[in-house]
C-alpha positions, 0 to 999 in steps of 0.5 A, spaced: 849 088 651 848 086 644 855 086 640 854 089 633 859 089 627 860 089 619 862 082 617 866 082 610 866 077 605 873 075 608 870 073 615 873 080 618 869 084 622 870 091 623 866 097 626 865 092 632 862 095 638 856 094 643 850 097 643 845 097 648 838 095 647 835 101 650 839 105 645 836 101 639 829 102 643 830 109 643 831 109 635 824 110 632 826 105 626 830 100 631 835 100 626 841 095 628 847 097 624 853 100 628 854 106 624 847 108 625 849 110 632 853 115 635 859 114 640 854 116 646 849 111 643 844 116 640 841 114 633 842 118 627 835 119 625 836 126 626 842 127 622 842 130 615 849 127 613 847 120 615 847 118 607 846 111 609 839 112 610 838 114 603 841 107 601 836 104 606 830 107 603 829 113 608 827 120 606 830 126 609 824 130 611 825 138 612 820 140 616 821 135 622 828 135 621 829 127 621 829 121 616 822 118 615 820 111 612 818 112 605 811 110 607 811 116 612 813 121 607 807 124 603 811 125 597 813 117 596 
């Protein structure tokens, strides 16, 4: 099982955890960042409070209630 974490400039690692390949494959965007996954392994593509998605260039789509890539968004 792949192990992920956030590596900081001082070399320390935080939010270190295992994320199964199956969980990553279930994410519509195959995002490999630990904070994108809940403890149960599900991704947060349907979580409107997952504001990191904005930083990554995704847009919240109200009709589908999920984050979409800018190219999927008609307004982009």
